[in-house]
N, C-alpha and C positions, 0 to 999 in steps of 0.2 A: 504531627506531620512527619513524613519520612522522605528523604531524597537519597537515591542510591546511585553511585557511579561505579562502573567496573572498568578500571583503567589499565591494569597490569597486562603486559604483552602476552603472558601465558596463563592468565587467571581463568580457571574453568570452574570456579565454585558456583553452585546453583543459586539462583535468585528466585525463590518459589514462595507462593502463598502469602505475599505481603499485601497490605493495604496502603497505597501511596497516594497522597492527595495534597492539594493546596501548596505545591512547590512553585518557586519562581522560575524554574527552568523545566527540563524534562523530568518526568517521574523516574525513569531509568535511562541512563546513557551508557552504551557499550561501545568502546573504541580502542584504538591502538593495538589491534590484534587479539583482543580478548574474545573468548568463545564459550561463555557460560551457558547453562540452561536457564532460560527466563520463562517460567511456567506458572500459570494459575494465579497470577497477581491481579488485584483489582486496582486500577489506576485511573484517577479522575481529578478534574478541576486543577490540573497543572498547566503550565504554559504550553507544554507538549507532552505526549504520552511516553513512547519509547523511541529513543534515538540510537541508531546503529551506524557507525561510520568507520572508514579506514580500510585499506587493503589488508587482507588476512583476518579481518574481524568476521567470524562465522558462527555466531551463536544460534541456538535453537530458541525461537520465540514462539511459544505454543500455549494455547488455551488461556490467554489473558483476556481480561475485560478492560477495554481502554475506551474511555468516554469523557465527553464534556471538557476537552482541552480548551483552554480559554483563548489562546491566540494561535497555536500551532496545529500540527497534525496528530492523528492517533499514533501511527507508527511511521517513522522516517528512516530511510536507508539511503546512504550516499557515500561518495568518495571511495568507491571500490569495494565496499563491504558485500558479503555474499551469505547472509543468514538464511535459515529456513524459517519462514513466517507462516505458521500453520494453525488453523482451528481457533483463531482469535475472534472475539466478538468486539467490533469496533463501531461506535455509534456516537452521534451528536457532537462531533468535534468541530471546532470553529472553522478551520481552514480546509483540511483534507482528511480522508480516512487513512489512506496509505500513500506516502510519497516515496518514489524510487528515482534517484537522479544521479547522473554522472557516468562517464565512460568506465568500464570495468565493474560496474555495479550490476551483479547478476544473481539476485536472490531467487529462491523458490518461494512463491507466494501461493499457498494452496489451502483451500477449504476454509477460508475466512468468511465471516459475515460482516459486511460493511454497509451500514445503513443509517438513514435519518441524519446525515451530515449536513452542515451548513454550506459546504462547497462541493468539490468533486469527490467521488468515491475513491478511485485509485488514479494517481497521476504518475506517468512514466515520462522522463524527459532527459535531455542533455546527454544522449548516447548510452543510456542504460539498456540492458538486455536481459531483463528477468524472464522467468517462466511464471505465468499467471494462470492458474488452473483450478477449476472446481470451486471457485468462490461464488458466493451469493451476494450480489450488490443491488441494493434497492433503496428507493425513496430518498435519494440525495438531491440537494438543491441544484447542483450543476451536473455535468456529465457523469455517468456511472464510471466509465474508464476513459481517461484522457491521455493521448499519446502524442508527444511532440518533439521535434528537434532532429537534425541530421544525425545519423548513426544510431538513433533510438530504434531498437529492433526486438521488442519483446515477442514471445510466443504467448498468445492469449487463447486458451483452449478450454472448452468444457465449462465455461462460467454461465451463470444466470444473471442477467442484468435487466432489472425490471422496475417499472413504476417510478421512474425518476422524473424530475421536473424539468429536464433538458434532454440532450441527446443520450442515447444508450452508450455508444462507443464513438469517440471523436478522434480522428487522426489528421495531423496537420504538420506543417513546417518541415517537410522532407523526411518525416519518420517512415519507417519501413517494417511494420510489424507483420506477423502472421496471425490471422484472426480466423479460427475454425471451431466448429462444433459447439458454438455458444447458443444459448437461448436468450433472445433479446426481445422483450415484450412490454407493452404498456407504458413506454416512455413518452413524454410530452412532445418531443421534437423528433429528430431522425433516429432510426434504430442504429444505423452506422453512418457517420458523417465523415467524408474524406475531402479535405480542402487543399488548395494550393498544389505544391509539387510533392505531396506525400505519395508513397508507393507501397501500399499494403498488399499482402496476399490474403484474399478473403474467400472462404469456402465452407460449405456444409453447415452454415448457421441456420437456426430456426428463428424467423423474424416475424413479429406481428405487432399491430398497434394495440 
């Protein structure tokens, strides 16, 4: 088994093509301003998959296979990190597929496949403002995309959210996302659910049961 941490403030060494499994924490943790390339790793059966945290932490996280996390999420981004999270295959994780949380946390989350999870597909909360585009999210147990909290204002555009066992996209607790040009189909509950005092901007989506 292998557990990798990238800690150095200026460390940009690549983390590529590893097989990382059965770790007691995250398979890969990138923090404290590090910005390596994290590409084409196979990461499974860890407490969590890939953790990215801290202001100035801006790695490229691309084309990884992240699955079967025992307790945590496939990819977690928080505390002001701004990575590019692209073209990853994320499935069957215990908690969430992708977690994005915290003010100043504004990653680009693009063209990922997030599916067959035991909880929510993508969860954005606590003031985060990512751009979530062109992802395919399907067959998750809870909502495909869950957006909550005051100041939480992601742009959710061009995604396909389908065949989930709950709502397609859920917005609540004063969140104010922009939700446009998405295809939301075949979910068990609402295509787009808006609760409480949330204030989303919603337009040009294709919605069907």
